C-alpha positions in Angstrom: 42.3 126.9 87.6 42.2 130.0 89.7 44.7 133.5 89.0 46.1 132.9 92.8 47.1 129.2 91.8 49.4 130.2 88.5 52.8 129.2 89.6 54.7 132.7 89.9 58.0 133.4 87.9 61.3 132.7 89.5 64.5 133.5 87.5 67.4 131.3 87.3 70.3 131.6 89.5 73.5 132.3 87.4 75.6 131.5 90.4 73.7 128.4 90.7 74.5 127.1 87.1 78.3 128.2 87.5 78.4 126.5 91.0 77.4 123.4 89.0 79.7 124.3 86.0 82.5 124.5 89.0 81.9 121.7 90.3 82.5 119.3 86.9 85.2 121.1 86.6 86.7 120.2 89.8 87.9 116.8 88.4 90.6 118.9 86.9 92.2 118.2 90.6 92.3 114.5 90.3 95.0 115.5 87.5 97.7 117.7 89.5 98.2 119.1 93.3 98.4 122.7 91.5 94.8 122.4 90.6 93.5 121.7 94.1 92.0 125.3 93.9 89.4 124.7 91.7 87.1 122.4 94.0 88.0 125.7 96.5 86.1 127.8 94.1 83.7 125.7 93.4 82.5 125.5 97.1 82.7 128.9 97.6 80.6 129.4 94.5 78.3 126.8 95.5 77.8 128.4 99.0 77.4 131.9 97.2 74.7 130.3 94.9 72.9 128.9 97.6 72.7 132.4 99.6 71.4 133.7 96.2 68.7 131.1 95.7 67.5 131.6 99.1 67.4 135.5 98.8 63.9 136.6 100.2 61.3 137.9 98.5 61.4 135.4 95.8 64.3 133.1 95.5 65.2 132.2 92.4 65.9 128.9 90.8 68.8 126.5 91.0 69.0 125.0 94.7 69.6 121.6 93.1 72.4 122.7 90.6 74.3 124.8 94.0 73.8 121.9 96.0 75.2 119.5 93.1 78.0 121.8 92.2 78.8 121.7 96.1 78.8 117.7 96.1 80.6 117.4 92.9 83.7 120.2 94.3 84.2 118.7 98.0 84.0 115.1 96.4 86.6 115.9 94.0 88.3 117.6 96.6 88.3 115.2 98.8 89.2 112.3 96.5 92.2 113.9 95.1 93.7 115.2 98.5 93.2 111.0 99.7 94.8 109.8 96.6 97.7 112.0 97.2 98.4 110.8 100.5 97.9 106.8 100.0 100.2 107.5 97.1 102.9 109.3 99.3 102.3 106.4 102.0 102.8 103.8 99.6 105.5 105.2 98.1 107.2 105.7 101.8 106.6 102.2 102.4 108.6 100.9 99.2 111.3 103.0 100.1 112.1 101.7 103.5 111.2 98.2 102.1 114.2 99.2 99.2 116.0 100.6 101.9 115.6 97.6 104.0 116.5 95.5 101.2 119.8 97.5 100.7 121.0 97.7 104.0 120.4 93.9 104.6 122.4 92.7 101.6 125.2 95.0 102.9 125.3 93.3 106.3 125.3 89.9 104.5 128.1 90.4 102.6 126.4 90.4 99.3 128.4 92.9 98.2 127.7 93.1 94.5 123.6 93.1 94.9 124.2 96.3 97.3 126.7 97.8 94.5 124.6 97.3 91.8 121.7 98.8 93.6 123.8 101.9 94.5 125.1 102.3 90.9 121.2 103.3 89.8 120.6 102.7 86.1 123.8 103.3 83.0 125.5 105.6 85.2 128.4 103.3 85.5 129.9 105.0 88.6 131.4 101.9 90.5 133.6 104.2 92.5 131.0 105.9 94.0 129.1 103.0 94.4 131.7 101.2 96.4 131.5 104.2 98.7 128.3 103.9 99.6 128.6 100.3 100.4 131.8 100.9 102.4 130.3 103.5 104.5 127.0 101.4 105.5 130.0 98.5 106.1 131.9 100.9 108.4 128.4 100.9 110.5 126.9 97.9 110.3 126.8 94.6 112.5 123.5 95.1 113.4 121.4 91.9 113.7 117.9 93.8 113.1 117.9 97.4 111.0 114.6 99.6 111.9 113.9 101.9 108.7 111.6 104.6 108.9 111.5 106.9 105.9 111.8 110.9 107.1 109.9 112.1 103.7 110.9 112.8 100.1 114.4 114.5 99.6 115.7 117.3 98.0 115.2 116.0 94.4 112.0 114.6 92.6 111.6 111.0 93.1 114.3 110.7 95.6 113.4 109.6 99.1 115.2 109.8 102.2 115.3 106.7 104.8 116.7 106.5 108.0 118.4 103.3 109.0 119.2 102.6 112.8 120.5 99.4 114.1 122.9 98.3 117.2 125.8 99.8 115.9 123.9 101.9 112.9 122.2 105.1 112.2 122.6 105.7 108.8 120.4 108.0 106.6 120.0 107.1 102.8 119.0 108.6 99.8 117.1 106.5 97.5 116.3 107.6 94.1 113.1 106.0 92.3 112.7 105.5 89.0 109.2 103.9 86.6 110.5 102.7 83.4 107.6 100.9 81.7 105.7 99.9 84.3 108.7 99.1 86.1 109.9 100.7 89.5 113.2 100.5 90.6 115.1 101.9 93.7 118.6 103.1 93.9 121.1 104.3 97.0 122.2 107.8 95.7 123.9 108.4 99.2 124.5 106.7 102.8 125.7 109.1 105.6 126.4 108.1 109.0 124.2 110.3 111.7 125.7 112.3 114.1 124.0 112.9 117.3 123.3 116.8 116.4 121.3 115.4 113.3 119.0 113.7 114.9 
């Protein structure tokens, strides 16, 4: 082997190693939305590492580590955002289904079912439940009710839902409780919508 054929030493890019570690740590974004910053930092480190590896005159080793960090950061970041969006969508559809069931129970005269769903678990506030049902009864009379989720409520695990029918235009606040893997929805409030609040 001639002297000219000897491979030259290329230092390893420290940024590439850190970018790869950042990519692995991006899995933390799946735990909580506050950790979505980790994949963003991983992407920034990976881009900086790719630039560092390609810097002349002699490029550093570590291109594969930087690319792996970039792929992991992008993958975990996308998965976290997609999972959160899908979860929001599914929960909104469940809130709509619960509101539709409750409103149909009120309009069909199944007041015991409607009041039990308005009371919640263990609060025993029968007067409040009766008021919520009476508000809905005052607006009831629609053969078909269109239900649309307006988004999360002010309280955690609560959702705002609008129920619109021929004679009804109501906003419901539904609270979701999950115990032992069972999801229960309760109507926490029911208010007639005025034209100015639409």
